[in-house]
C-alpha positions as CSV (number, residue, x, y, z in Angstrom):
1,M,0.0,0.0,0.0
2,K,1.3,3.4,-0.9
3,P,2.0,5.8,2.0
4,K,-0.4,8.7,2.4
5,S,0.6,12.0,0.8
6,I,2.0,14.8,3.0
7,G,1.8,18.6,2.8
8,I,4.1,20.9,4.7
9,V,3.5,24.6,5.3
10,G,7.0,26.2,5.3
11,G,8.5,29.6,4.8
12,A,8.5,30.6,8.5
13,G,11.4,30.5,8.2
14,P,12.2,28.7,4.9
15,L,15.0,26.5,6.3
16,A,12.7,25.1,9.0
17,G,10.3,23.8,6.3
18,A,13.2,22.2,4.4
19,A,14.5,20.6,7.7
20,L,11.1,19.0,8.4
21,L,11.1,17.6,4.8
22,D,14.6,16.2,5.3
23,R,13.6,14.5,8.6
24,I,10.5,13.0,7.0
25,L,12.6,11.5,4.2
26,C,15.3,10.2,6.6
27,L,12.7,8.6,8.9
28,S,10.9,7.0,5.9
29,N,14.2,5.4,5.1
30,S,15.3,4.4,8.6
31,A,11.9,3.4,10.1
32,Y,10.1,2.1,7.0
33,G,12.9,0.9,4.7
34,C,12.3,3.3,1.9
35,Y,15.1,3.5,-0.6
36,K,13.6,3.3,-4.0
37,D,12.0,6.5,-5.4
38,A,8.6,4.8,-5.5
39,D,8.8,3.8,-1.8
40,F,8.6,7.3,-0.4
41,P,5.4,9.3,0.2
42,Q,4.4,12.1,-2.1
43,I,5.3,15.4,-0.4
44,W,4.4,19.0,-1.1
45,L,6.5,21.7,0.6
46,L,4.8,25.1,0.3
47,S,7.4,27.6,1.4
48,Y,5.2,30.7,1.7
49,P,6.6,34.2,2.3
50,F,4.4,35.0,5.3
51,S,3.8,38.5,6.6
52,E,5.8,39.7,9.5
53,M,4.8,37.9,12.7
54,L,7.7,38.7,15.1
55,T,7.1,42.4,15.7
56,P,4.4,44.5,17.3
57,E,3.2,45.5,13.8
58,T,1.9,42.0,13.2
59,N,-1.3,41.8,11.3
60,A,-2.9,38.8,12.9
61,A,-5.9,38.7,10.5
62,Q,-3.7,38.7,7.5
63,I,-1.5,35.9,8.8
64,R,-4.5,33.8,9.6
65,Q,-5.7,34.2,6.1
66,E,-2.3,33.4,4.6
67,L,-2.1,30.3,6.7
68,S,-5.6,29.2,5.8
69,N,-4.9,29.7,2.1
70,C,-1.7,27.6,2.4
71,L,-3.5,24.7,4.1
72,N,-6.3,24.7,1.6
73,Q,-3.9,24.8,-1.3
74,L,-2.1,21.7,0.0
75,R,-5.4,20.0,0.4
76,Q,-6.4,20.9,-3.1
77,N,-3.2,19.4,-4.3
78,G,-4.1,16.1,-2.7
79,A,-2.2,16.1,0.6
80,A,-3.8,13.8,3.1
81,I,-1.6,14.7,6.1
82,L,-0.7,18.3,6.9
83,A,1.9,19.9,9.1
84,I,3.1,23.5,9.8
85,A,6.9,23.8,10.2
86,C,6.7,26.7,12.6
87,N,5.6,26.9,16.3
88,T,4.5,30.6,16.1
89,L,2.2,30.1,13.1
90,H,0.1,27.7,15.2
91,A,-1.0,30.8,17.2
92,F,-2.7,32.1,14.0
93,L,-4.8,29.0,13.2
94,D,-8.3,30.0,12.6
95,E,-10.6,28.4,15.2
96,Q,-13.0,27.4,12.4
97,T,-10.2,25.7,10.4
98,D,-10.6,21.9,10.0
99,R,-7.7,20.3,11.9
100,S,-8.6,16.6,11.3
101,D,-5.8,16.2,8.8
102,L,-3.3,18.4,10.7
103,V,-0.4,17.1,12.8
104,H,-0.6,19.8,15.4
105,L,2.8,20.7,16.7
106,P,2.0,22.0,20.2
107,G,-0.5,19.1,20.6
108,E,2.1,16.5,19.7
109,I,4.5,18.0,22.2
110,A,1.9,17.6,24.9
111,A,1.3,14.0,24.0
112,A,5.1,13.3,24.3
113,L,5.5,14.8,27.7
114,Q,5.2,13.0,31.0
115,P,2.1,14.3,33.0
116,T,4.3,15.6,35.9
117,E,6.8,17.3,33.6
118,I,6.9,21.1,33.5
119,P,9.4,22.1,30.9
120,L,10.9,25.4,30.0
121,V,9.9,26.6,26.5
122,L,12.3,28.7,24.4
123,C,10.3,30.4,21.7
124,T,9.5,33.6,20.0
125,S,8.0,36.5,21.9
126,T,4.9,36.2,19.7
127,S,4.4,32.6,20.8
128,R,4.9,33.6,24.4
129,Q,2.5,36.5,24.0
130,F,-0.2,34.1,22.8
131,A,0.8,31.6,25.5
132,L,0.8,29.2,22.6
133,H,2.3,26.2,24.4
134,Q,0.6,26.8,27.7
135,H,-2.8,26.2,26.0
136,F,-1.8,22.5,25.5
137,F,0.5,21.6,28.4
138,R,1.9,22.9,31.6
139,C,5.2,24.8,30.9
140,E,7.2,27.8,31.8
141,Y,8.7,30.6,29.7
142,P,12.1,32.2,30.5
143,D,12.6,35.5,32.3
144,A,12.5,38.7,30.3
145,H,16.3,39.0,29.8
146,T,16.6,35.4,28.5
147,Q,13.6,36.0,26.2
148,T,15.3,38.9,24.7
149,Q,18.4,36.8,24.1
150,V,16.3,34.1,22.5
151,D,14.6,36.6,20.2
152,K,17.9,38.0,19.1
153,L,19.3,34.5,18.5
154,I,16.3,33.6,16.3
155,E,16.8,36.7,14.3
156,Q,20.5,35.9,13.8
157,I,19.6,32.5,12.6
158,L,17.1,33.9,10.1
159,R,19.8,36.4,8.9
160,G,22.2,33.6,8.3
161,A,24.8,34.2,11.0
162,P,27.7,31.7,11.3
163,Q,26.4,28.4,12.7
164,Q,29.3,28.1,15.2
165,L,28.4,31.5,16.6
166,I,24.8,30.6,16.9
167,L,25.6,27.3,18.5
168,E,27.8,28.9,21.1
169,K,25.2,31.4,22.1
170,L,22.4,28.8,22.2
171,L,24.5,26.5,24.4
172,K,25.2,29.4,26.7
173,I,21.5,30.2,27.1
174,L,20.6,26.5,27.6
175,C,23.3,25.9,30.3
176,A,22.2,29.1,32.2
177,Q,18.7,27.8,32.8
178,T,17.8,26.0,36.0
179,A,15.2,23.9,34.2
180,T,16.3,20.3,33.5
181,T,13.9,19.8,30.5
182,I,13.9,22.4,27.8
183,I,11.7,22.5,24.7
184,L,13.1,24.1,21.5
185,G,9.8,26.0,20.9
186,C,10.9,27.6,17.7
187,T,11.8,25.5,14.6
188,E,14.8,27.8,13.9
189,L,16.3,26.5,17.1
190,S,15.5,22.9,16.0
191,L,18.0,23.4,13.2
192,F,20.7,23.0,15.8
193,T,19.4,19.9,17.7
194,K,22.0,17.5,16.7
195,H,24.7,19.8,18.1
196,L,23.2,20.0,21.6
197,K,24.1,16.5,22.9
198,S,26.9,18.0,25.1
199,C,24.3,20.1,27.0
200,Q,23.5,18.6,30.4
201,K,19.8,19.1,29.9
202,T,16.9,17.1,28.4
203,I,16.3,18.8,25.1
204,I,13.0,18.2,23.4
205,D,12.8,19.0,19.7
206,P,9.2,19.4,18.5
207,L,10.2,19.2,14.9
208,E,11.5,15.6,15.4
209,I,8.3,14.7,17.3
210,V,6.2,16.0,14.4
211,A,8.3,14.3,11.8
212,Q,7.9,11.0,13.5
213,K,4.1,11.4,13.8
214,I,3.8,12.4,10.1
215,V,5.7,9.4,8.9
216,D,3.8,7.0,11.1
217,K,0.5,8.4,9.9
218,S,1.6,8.2,6.3
219,F,2.7,4.6,6.5
220,K,0.4,3.2,9.1
221,G,-2.6,5.5,9.0
């Protein structure tokens, strides 16, 4: 039986969408033995240039409409399973939007956590303003100073700053936290997951959780 088709909303930022696609393909190979072209699921990556969502000038209604249009376009193309490769964009999901085919990133984090676990979430100020993750599981956000550091770091990643510089700053932020479990609540931070093994913390990468869920739904339903 052919795996179900997949649609990814990317573009926020573009590399995060590409990273999710890469993880889906790697998991299809390692977990389900795909190696011939015909083995893999059909995947659409829609890397959309979304309106600004990380500043006070954010036009929430416009972003909601852009996101809805992207999801509908992927559905029209035939995607059976949808995912959004951005934490912050989930705050702009229209409440009336059909989510039955959506692998919901914050919801999947909640399902992966232990009931007694209260992790620290490093995310954009926009996600924090909407209390995005706290709608789905108990968690904490960093203090104001650390939040400013995280926002600056995310902007540097988007601007293409040297990876070694980004990694050093990210590790410094992680190690300075008292929390033992930290969620990379922005998919730009997820780009550096494989380099964080030296950090003496439990690091949870939502992009990896979502990739695994997508692949399982594609191959097993």
